N, C-alpha and C positions, 0 to 999 in steps of 0.2 A: 473402565473406558472407553466408548465404541471407536472406531474408527473416524466416524465424520466431529466427533466430539474433540479427538484429539486432530485432526484437522483444522478445525475453529482455533485452536488453542494454538497451534502453530503460526496460525494465518495473524491472529492478533500482535503474538508474540512477537512476530519478522516485524510486522508493520511498527512498533512501536520499537525496536533496536533502529530499525530504520530513519525514523520521525528523528532518534536522539543525534542520526551521524550526518543528518543531511544538512549541516552547515559546513561540512568537511570536502563532497565537493559534488555536484550535482547528479552522478552516481547514483546518489545513498536516494537521492528525490524520486529518481524513477523504480527502484528498487521496491519504493514506500507505495510507489502506483499500483507496481505488482502486487505486492501484499492488500491494497486497498480493494485490487481486484480478486483477491483468495478469498479477502471477505465478505465478497459481494458474493463468491458460488457458494461460499459457509450457509451464509442467511440463507439463499434460495432455497440450497439442497436440502434445510433443516429447516422449512417451510418458516419461515421470518421475514418475509417478503422486505416490507418494508424498510428492516435493517441492511438487506440481498441491495435495493432498491440505491440507500442513503450511498451505501459503500461504492454503491457503481456510480455515482455522482462526484464521491472521493477520488476514484481513478482518473475522471476527466479533469479532474479541478488539477491531479495529481502530475499529471500527462503534462498540462498546462505548463505548471511552474516547472517544471523536469526542462519544457521545450526552449523558458524565457533563460535559465536559469543556466544552461548548455552553451550559449552563445556570452555572456560575458562571463563566463567562470574562467581563470587565471589560474591556473597549478604554482602555488607558491617554489621558485627553484630552493 
C-alpha cells in the first residue's frame, strides 16, 4: 500500500467515524467536514476529479450543517 492509498483509507475511515458520532456534538460535524476535505484532496491527488469535486461539495454542506448545529446545541449537564 502506498502513502496516497493509506491517506485515502484514513480519510474515508475518519469520515465514517465522525459521521457516526455527529449526534453527540457539533464538534463531530466539523471533524466530518475536515474528513470530507481530506477525501477531496485524495480524490484530486489520485486523479479521480469527480470524486474530489463531490467530496469538496460535501465539505461545504458539512460546514453549513456545523454552523447551524453549533448555534442550537446545548450540552447535557
